[in-house]
C-alpha positions, 0 to 999 in steps of 0.5 A: 500500500502506498504511503499517504501523501502527507507522510511522503511530505514528512519524509522528504522534508526530514531528508532535505533537512539532515542531508550533509552540506557539500564539502570544500576542496581539499587543503593542499598544504600544511605550513610550508609542506605541500600536500599532494596525491596520494596524501590528504589531511582532510578525510576523503582526500588522496588515496584511502591507502594513506587515510588518517596518517597525516595530521596538520596541527593547529600551529601548522605543523605536519605530523605522521601518525604511526602505531608508536606515536606521532612524529614531526615531518620535515619534508615530503619528496614526491619525486623520490617518494619519501617522507623525512621525519624526526623522532624527538625520543631518539638520541642526539648529539646534545645528549652525549652520554646521557641516554634518555628512555626511548621507544621503538619506531614502527609503521602500520603495515596496512599502509603503503609505507616502508622504512627506507633502505637508506636508513642506518641505525646506531645503538649505544651501550649494548649488552655484549652478553645479549647482543653480538657486537663485533666489527663486520668482516669485509665480505659483508659488503658483498654478502650482507645477508650473511652478517645480519646477526651482528651489530657492527662496532667498526661502522663508519657512522660510529667513528664519524657521528654526524655533527658530533665533534665530541663523540660519545666518550666512554659509551659504545656504539654499533650499527645494525639494521633491524628487519622488523619492529620486533627486532628493534624492540629486542635490540632496545631491550639490551641497549641504552638508546638508539638513533637513526641516520639516513643518507641524503643525496646532495649531487645530481641524480646520476651521482648516487654516491654523492651523499651526506649523513643526516639524523632522521628517519626516511619513510618510503611510500608508493603512489597508487596510479589508476586511469580514473585518477589520471583522468580526474587530474587532467586539466583538459577534463576539469583538473579535479583532485583524486579522493574517495568516498568515506563510507565505501572508500570507492574512487571519487573525483573531487571537483570543489562544489561537486564530486563525481565518479569520472572527471570534473568536465563530465556533464553527465548528470546521472554521474553527478548525482551518484555520491558525495563525500563528507570531509571532516570539519564541514557542517554535516547535520543538525541537532535532534531538537531541530529535526523534531521541531521541523517534523512537528511543524509538518505534522501540524500543517498536514492535520490542519489541511485535512481538517478543512477538507473532508475526504470522501471514500478515502480519496482526496479531492483536488481542492485539498491535495498538497501537490 
């Protein structure tokens, strides 16, 4: 049995009243750092593979969220596909022999982030009863897989700590690359502290060995590429931004005032009416009290109309129809 006409009016009114407002376009920077695809600092922007991993603080500082905490981001290179972050809990030159409590850095394996092979980890004051601390033989440079079990006490970085003129004094140092978070936790169980050093390229792209060591953690990322995203970003087709539906995580092309599943220049209205993404920080709904007031007003109006014009045999006349 079809719904009475006044119920249809009520449902339509409530639907229009609680429908979320359309979001604004995605923010493209945080402080001095550009935010490009595949990242986004607003929900629904970028690739869903990197959802909720970046945060722009109220002071304009970009941070990376991981299971082990939040870390300041110094830079993002989209050409070389890496993020450089700092860990304030890691040892630095100012600490000297004063080793503060630290925590192991870890990444969410469900994202497309990975620790760069250009990172080197230095561990300090390790227990030689629990950790194999020894100079690595020369053949380790050619066959590194045979030397994973030892922490190299004669590494170049231990002998030339970056920016540390005074060195470590009486503390011991060794270099070891942990294969996973668990191995890093195990090392810190028997070592006083650690730090991460990555090799920064300062020469031309064809000179990969022109590098200098810097403190920090380099995290590599992938850029998921799809035909729909390329069409969306194409300036000829409207120059939209690649995003996703926050409910289904399906692809959306964000076009400012509207979001489509194809590209911004597509004027197919059937595509434009499909789905809209709600970005955090925009007005999304109204209070329950407001909905109740509107519903009560509609019911009062309908009853008043029905009281004025009687219905014969269950069928309204043309005089008292709402539409």
